[in-house]
N, C-alpha and C positions, 0 to 999 in steps of 0.2 A: 331257370337260372336260380341259384345258390342265393341261400339265403343274405349272407353277406352280401352281396352282389346285389338285391333288392336294397339291403341297408346301406349300401355308398350310393346308389342312381335312383332307386326308385320311390324310397320311400321318404316324405319329406319330413320336417322339423316335428310337426302334431301329430305323426304315427311312432316317432321314436321318441318324444317323451310321453305318450299312453304305454309303451314298452317297460320304460324306466320307472313310472309310478307302478306297476307291479311287484316291482322288488325293491320300491322305497317302502311300501308297506310292512316289509318284512324286517326295516332297520329302524321304525318308529320307536320300539322300544328303547333302544341303544342310547337312540337319539336325545330320548328323554332323559337317560341316566346321564348323557356326556353334558348335557344342556346346566341339568344338575349339579353336575361336576366344578361348571365350566364358572358358574355364577359362584361358588365357592369360593373359589381360588379368586374371583376377579374383585367378591367383597374384602376377600384377606387384600387381597394386592391394593386396594384402594385406600383401605384402612391404615396397611404399614407406611404406603406413599406420602397420606398426611401427613403422619408421623417423622417420616425423613422429611420433610418439605421444612414442616415444624422445626424441625434441630438445626436443620440447616440456616431458618431464617435469623432463629436468636445466634448464631455462630456468626453468621455473617454481620448483622448488625453488632454485635459484641468487638469483632474486629475493624469494624468500621468506626468505631467508639476510639479504638487506639491508634489507629493511623490519623483522628484528625486530632487528638492531644498530641500524638509527633510533630505533625505539622505544626498547632500552634504552640511548640517546645522552639522550631526552628525560627517562626516568626519571633517568637518575644526574644531572643539572640541576634537576629538583624535588627530589631529594634533597639535593644543596648546602643548607649551611646558610646561607649567605650568603644562596640564591637566597630562602633562608625567611623570614630574616628580613626579607628587602624584603617580600616577600610580604605579610607580615602585618603590615607598618608602619600604621599610623593616623592616623599625624602627621608633622609634616615635621621636628621635632627629631630630627637624628642619621639620616635618613635618605640626605644626601650620602653619607656616610662608605661606606654600605651597598652604594650604589649605585656608589661605585668599586672595592669588592669583589668586587660582580655583574660588575662590567665586566670586572675582570682575570681574575673564573673561566672568563668568556667567550672571552676573548684566549687562553686555554690550551686550548681547545676548540677554539676556530678552526685554530690550530696543530697540531695533532693530527687535526682531522678535516680531512682535504684539499681533499673540495669542499663545504665547507661555506660558502654566501654570509654571511650573518649567523647572527645570533640574539640572539633578542629574548625580555623578560619581561616582561607587564603587571601595576599594582598595581592590582587590582578596587576597592583603598577609595579611593586619591588618584587614582585616573585616571592613573597616571604608565606609565612605562615606562623601559628600559634596553635600547641599542641596542649591538651591537658586532658589524663585520664587516666583508668585505674591498673593501667600497666604501662611501663617505659615504651618512649616510640619505636624503640629499634624492636621490643616485644611485638607490639601490632602490625608492625609492619606500613606503616601508614603512610611515611615519606617515600618505597620504596610502590605502594601499590595503587595508592589513592585517585591516580590518572585512568589504570588500568580498570578498577573498579567500576568506576564513572561512566567510563565508556560503553561497562555491559550493562549501565542500570537502565531502565524504563521512566517512562512519562509516568507517575503513577494519577495522575486524572487525566481524562479529556481537556480538559482547560486548567492552565496552571503552569507553574517552569518548577514543580518538585520534582524530583526525579527521585527513587527507591532502587535500591538493590540487594534479595537476599542470597548471599554465598559463604566461600571461607577462603575469601582470598587475604582476609588480615586475621591477627592472629594465628599466624603460619598454619593456616589450614586445619588448627586444629578442632573449630566449630563451625555452623554457621550462622550467620547475625544479618542484620536487620541495620543497613546504609541508607540514611538521607544525603540528601545535595543538592542544597536551596540556593539560587543566587542573592549575593547581598546587594539588596539593590540601596540607591541612596536616598535617604527622606528627604533631602534636601532638592536634587535633582532627578525626576520624572525620569522612570525606565535608562538610568546609568549601573550599572552593574559593575561596582567596586571588585568583587572577589566571591569566594562561595564559602556555605556554611556546612560542613561534615560532620554528622552525628551519628555515631555507629551504636547501636544496642542490641542484647538479648533480646531478641522479641516471644513473648510464652505464647505462642500459638500453638506449636507441636506439644508442649505439655497440657494446655487447657485440650485440646482436642483426645489425648491419651484420658483426661479426666470426666469424659462426660459418659451419660449412662445409658446406654442404646440398648433395646433390646435383642440386638441382631450384630452380625460380624460385618464390617464393612471397613474401606479403606479410602482416607478420606485425606485429599489434599488441597491445596492453594494454585493456582495458574495466574501467569497474565491474561489481558484480551487475547494473545495471540494464541493461546493454548498451550503453551510452556509452562511446567512444572515449576515453580519457585520454591516452595519449601512442602513437605512430607516428612513421615519417618524413616520412609528409604532413602538415604541420601543418594544412590547409588540412578534413582530415575531424578534426580532434582538435573535440571535444565534441560529434562527431555520433552518434545511434544506428545501431546497425549495423541490415539489416532481417531477419536471419533469427533473429533474440534470443529467435522464441516456440520454436526445437527449440533451447534450450540447456538443460539439467535438470545436474545433480550438478553431481559434482565435473571429470569428462571427459567425452568423448563424442566423434565423430566422424560426419559427413554428408557429401551431396551436398546442392550449392545452385548453381544457372548456372551449370554446366558446373565447379566447381570442388572441391575437397574442403575442405572446413570442419573442422580439428582445433581445440578448444579443452582449456584444462587449468587448474582454479583454484586459485590461487595460496597453494597450505595453505590454512590457516583466516580468511586475510585477503579483505577484498570486491573481489578483483578476480581475472580471466580471462588467460589470454594466449592470444590465438588465433589462428590460424593458415592461411589461404588458399591451396591449391597449384591452380595450370591443370589441368585433365585435359590438358592437351597436353603439359604441364612432365613428367608423371607418364610418359604413354605416348611420348614421342615415341622413344624407343629400339627401343620392337615396333612403332613405325607401320607401316613399309614391312614387315613381317613379314606383316602383317595385311591392308594392301591388296593383297600380292602374294594373297593367299585370295581375298578379295572378288573382283578379277579375275576369276581364274580360272573360279570358277564363279558369275560374275553372267549370263553372257549363256545356261549351259545352266538355269538355274534361272528365269530372268526370265517364260517364258510360265507355267510350273508354281505361281508365285509371284501370279501373276496372278490366276489361275483358284481357286485356294488361297482368296484373300481373296473372292472375288466369292462363292465357294458358302458361305464362313465367316460372309458378311455375312447372307444369305438363311436359312444356317441359323441365327442365333440371333435373328434380329428377333422374335422372341415375348418370348423373354429380353429382349431390349432393351425393348420395351414396357415388363415387369415392374420392370427398373430405369429405365427415366424416372418413372416412377409411384410409384419410393419416392425418387429424388433431389426429387419434388415433398414429398413426406413430410418427408424434411428439411431442406426450407426453411420448412416449418409448416403444408403445405395437409395437414389430415388426413381433410380430404373427401372427395379423393381417390378413383375407383374406377375398375377397368378394364373395359372392356366385352367382356365374355366373348363374343359372336357373331363376335367378327372374330379369336379363334384359334382354333389346330390342336386336337389332340384333348386332347395333352399340354398345351399352353396354355392350354387352357380348365380344366382342373385346378388349373394354377398360380393363376390368375386366381380364381378362385372362392377358393384356400384365401387367395390377400390381401386380396380384399376381404372373405372374415368375420375374418380377422384384424384389418382395418384398425375394421370393426363393433366388436368387442373392447375394441380402444384407445379408442374414445370412451365403455365405459360405463367403462374403467379409469380415465379422464382426468377424467370427472365423478365417479367415488368417492374420486381422489384430491384434488380438488379441496374436496371435503366434508368427507374427513378433517384438509385444512388449515385451512380453515373452523373445526372445532374443536380442531383446535391451537392455533391464534392466543389463541381465547378459553382454552383452557387454560393458555396463557400469560400472559393479560392478569390472570387470576383470583390466579394462582400471586403473579405483582410485587403486585398489591393487596394479599394477603392479608398479604405482608411489612412493611405500614405500618398496617394494623388497629390500634387500641388496643387490649389484653385485660383490661382491665377495665372497669364499668360506670359510665357516669356518675352515678347514681342514688343511689353511695355519697355522690357529692363533692354531690350536692344536701342529703343529709341530715348532713352535714357543712357547708356553708351554713348552713341553719338554726341549727342548733345554735350558730354562730357568734356569729348575728344576734341569736341571743335572749341571749348572754352580752354585747354590746354590742360584739363587735369585729368594727364596720368593716369594716378592712384587712382581715383573714383572710375575711370575709364576700364580699368585694368581687373576691377572686380566686380564691377555690373554686368560686364561681357563674361568674366567667371559665372557670374549668379545666370546670368541667360542663358549659359550653355549648359548650365545643372539643371535649372527645367526643361530644356529642350529633351534630356535625356530622361528626365523625368515623366515630361509626356509620351516621348519615344511613339509618337503617331497613334496611339493606342494600346500600342504591343505589350503584352504581360513578359516575354521572354524576351530578351536583347543578348549579343552578341558580349562577350566575356571582355572585349578589346572597347567596348561602348560603355560597360560601365567602370573601366580601368581612366578613360575620359571623365567619365563623372566625377571617379575617385581625386582625379587632377584639378578639377575645377572646385570641387569642394574643398580640397588642402589650399589652393592658393588663396579662396576667401579667407579659412580657417588663419592661415600664417600672417597675415597682413593685419588681421584683427590680435594678433598674440606675434605679433614681432619674430614672425620665420622659425615658430621653434619645434616646427615639425617637421622631420626629411620621409617622404617617402622611396622605399625602394621594392620596385619590381623586377622579379625572378621569374619572367611570363615569357619563356620560349614560343618564335612567332606562329608553331604549326600550332598552339591552344587561344591565339587571337578570335578565332570565330566559334570558338566554345561558346552552345549557348546556354544562359543562365537566367532564372527568373530575374526580373527588376529589382533594384534597390538588394540585393542581398548582399552587398559589400559595404556601402557605405557606413549603413546603421552602426557595423562593427568598429568601422574606422573611428567613427564618430566615438564610440565607448572607448577607444582606446587610449583618443586626445583627452575626451574631460572626465573619465575616471582612472587615467594612467596617467597618463604621459604632464597633464594640467595640473595634477597633485603634486608634482616633483617642481616645484614654485624654484622660479631660476637656473634650472636646467634644458636643455635642449632634448628631444625627443625624436625617435625612429619609431616608424609603422615601417613593416615587412610583408606584401602581399607576395606568396611563392606557388605553383602548382607543381603535383607530380602524378602518377599512375600507382594503382596498386590494385592489383587482381584484377576486378570486371568495374573497377571505382575509377573515380577523380577525385584527389584530394585537393583543394583548394585552401590553402591558411593563411590566417592575419596576423602577425604578431608583433609587438612593442615592446621596449623596452620598458613603461611605465613602474608603477607600484606594486604591480600583481595584483594577486588576492590568497589567501590560505585556503590551504586544500578542503578542510570543512566546506569553506564556499563553493568554490569549483562544482565537489562533489554534489551542494544542493541543487546550483544550476543546472547539472547534468540531466537530475533524477526528476526535475519540474519542467524542463525545459519544451515539453510537448503539451502543457498546461496556460493559460492565460491566469500566470501568476505576478502579483504585483509587486512580488519579492526579486523576481529573478528581471522583470524588464518587459514594455510591451515589445520594445523594437525588435529584441531575440529572439520570445517566443512568435511574434508575426513574421518573422524569418524561416523558422524552423516549420512552424505549421504548413505556408505555403510549398515547403520542397516536400513534406511528406503529401501533402493534398497530389501533386502535380509528379512525384517520383516513388512514393510509397515510404511507409513507419522505416526501414531498413537506411534510408539518408534523411540528411538534418546535420545540426550541429554538435558541437562536441568541446569543452573547454577543455585547457589544461596549462599547466604553469609551463611558464619559459625558460628555456635553458637559460638564459643569459637576463631574465628579470624579468616581471610583466608578466602579460598572457598571451598566448596560443588559442586561435579558435581555429577548430579543421572546418571544410564545409565537404559536407559527401555528397558524390553526383554519381551518375551511372555513369560508364561510357557512352553510352550509348543512346543520345542524346536527340530527344525530338518535341517539338513543339505542341504538347497537347493541350492548353490552354493559351487563348488571345488569338490575334489575328496572324 
């Protein structure tokens, strides 16, 4: 039997290690040199790393102090009585005198704040602003650029309403400046925003970076919490995202990336990081000559031994490499991979058999987890549904209906009958999925009650062809949306009647139900906020909306659910996306 056949099939792991030890003795001397060199390099790295971290800490603390001063400046402007009076003005009468007072206040602040380019305040009620700056308003470009610059700004802190932006939007793109945006809160009415304070400054962060005295060359820049560069000497990099941000976490840290030592530190509780990159050659340039001398002396003596040791190690770990390769396949999602036991040696066969048994157990556990997840989804669905189940029986209302009818009170009879039918559909004999026709009947009864309450202000328009009458949808899908249209859209328009339209259409492999109204509607920012957060139980979105969307996601998957949009005729349109193939997954 050939040597390598014995190696692969007959020799166990202990015998192979005995063979390797013989060659290990030959490289002990080289190992000692390597360890000595490595220790020296580690010592230098640790020393320089501490120095970098210390410098970064000083810079972060210094810049945090600057930002706190800027925030205090914006706060003092808001608290100024002239600014408060101007922002709260809702009529033109007497406004120009107050604008003059605000202009004088800004002039004093510009005189004291040497790096401020301009200060402005907007009045949200009259859509006017007061501006004072070192340059004319046409030179700074304030009127044409401040909305765009505000949209590009980021939240300065995790908590708070101050927003900031580093950009060259102002001053015709000639320089990068720091702009603060702070809502002008009323000091008399809690949470009342009457305008916006805007302060544009020449921030000297980059100049301080240049003046620092470091022992090495480095690249230093400021980023936001998402890794986007907001300030650096190379203006071409501003706005770009750094490639290693997945490694950044916490308040501070350090790691190697592409031959550079990357250090970062958060600017206190502000949403900024100061990041420093130091090339390895800059760190080790002083010790490089010593390391090269050690390597040159030992290179010739250890070359042959290293080559032999490498070849032996490669063959030694070949069985283990097979297991590692299969484990890599598993990490890529191939759970059906197995190791061929026949091609392994005695120790490798035991390892392979254990691997195969482990994968078989994983398959069993995966199936068990899937089954548990399906049961968990059902439990979540039932829990969501139970929150909107009625808590008293409709038959009591039926009794009241007949007594009112016998007493000759037709109006009460009509309302109670509609309410009884309303709760009958709510119960639906315990079913969670009902037909579209039943849901529409539910809406009709609901609107009977609402029209009797509010003097027939709501008109219902149904554009539902007959072939869709028996389409199955989750119970109580449309009624909360119609209720929102009435209370947040139509009722707000006092003295004006409104219309709610329910329609249906097919698009590719989905069916789209729409509930639209002609009420007061919502702005695009509010609609975008709802669509972003609709899958979460957010108080700002509304429990009813998130409840409907979550039930649809649990039944049909996350590609289906609600989508809000502005109605072309005014008001709001809600799209309810459902799959074409309807089947009752939950319920009876």
